[in-house]
N, C-alpha and C positions, 0 to 999 in steps of 0.2 A: 449528471451524477449528484446524488445527495448523500449526506452522511447522517447517521443517527448515533447519538452519543449517550451512553447510559453510565452513570458514575455513582458510586457509593457516596453518601453524604460526607464522610470523612475526607474524601479526596476532592471535594468540590472546589470551585474557583475562588470564591470570596465569601466570607461569613458576614452577614448583615442582620442586625437586630432580631435574633431568634430564628433566622433562616439562612438560605444560601442564594446568592444571586447567580443565575446561569444564563450566560450569553445575552443576546438581544431579547428584549421583552422582559428582562429581569424577573424570571419566575422565582417566587419565594417558596421554599419547601421546609417542612418541619422535620425534625429528627426522625431517622429511620425510614424515610420515604426516598426511594431511588429517584434521581434526576434524569429526565429524558428530554432530549432537545434534538431537533432536526436542523441541519445546516445545508445550504444550497451548494457549498463548495468547500474544498479543503481550506482555502484562504479564510473563509468566513469562520470555520471551526477554529483555526489557529488564532484569529483575532479575538474570538469570544473566550477561548479557554487558555491561551498561552501554551498549549501543548502542540507537539508534532511540528515544531517550527522548521525542521529539516526534512520533513517527509515530502514525498513526491507522489502525486496522484497519477496512477497508470491504469490502463484498461487492456483488454485483450488485443487491441490494435498495436501494441508495442511489439508483439511477437510476429515472426515470419508466417506461421501457419498454426494458429490455435483458435478454434471456434468458440464463440461466446456460449456459455451455458446459462440456461434459464433455471434459477434456483427453485422456481415454482413448478417446474416440469420434472417430477421424480424419475421418470423413465430416462431422460437424458443425463441427469445428474448422477445417476447410479449406473449408467452404462459403462462397460469396460471398453477402453479404446486401444487400438494397436499403436504402439509407440512410434512406429515408422510412418504413421499418418500425421503426426504432429511435429512441429518444428518450433521449439522454445527459444531459438536464437532471437536476439533483438533486431528489429528493423533499424537500419542506419537512419539517424536523425530522429528517432522516437524519444519520448519524454524520459526514458530510462537510460539513455546513452550519456556518458560522462557525468553522471549524477552521484556516483559513489564517493567514498572517502578513501584516500590512499593509506594503506596499513602496511608498513614495512614487513617483508617476508610473507605477506598474505596476498596482496594485490599487485605485486611486482609484475612489470611487463605489460601494463595496460597501454592501449593504443592512442587515446585521445588526451584531453585536458585532465581527465580524472578517470578512475575506473568506472565501468558500466555497472548498473544495478543488475543483479542476477549472477548466474554461474558462468555465462559465456560472454566473452568480450567481442564486440562487433569487429569484423574484419580479421579476426584470427581463426586459425584452423580449429575445428571442433576436436576436442581430445578423444583419443581412442581408449575405451575401457574394455577390459576383458582380454581373453587370449588373442595372441597374434599368430598369424599363419606363417 
């Protein structure tokens, strides 16, 4: 996974002698020029920018059954999917499990060390929405 970071000059990391230092390689930019930088990992991005220190890199593999989409393939990205073919519950042990922040009255009742990222807590029943029979 690689990350691409684009930032307006006013939000840049550090101002140096008429320009802005951006991550590794110290690219210097002039006023009005957007900064663009690629990073090999989230950790490299955090180290270079000081941003997203509490973010967690996840991919499609954290879900029980969600296929990877290819953003370059317009046919698959714009396809309508049947909801019953997808399962957005988290896989036990995936990177998103126990990585959330406990918020009183919002995340009460989580199952592990901390709430899971996303809407559904691993190991708990999926909530029923809509009319009941």
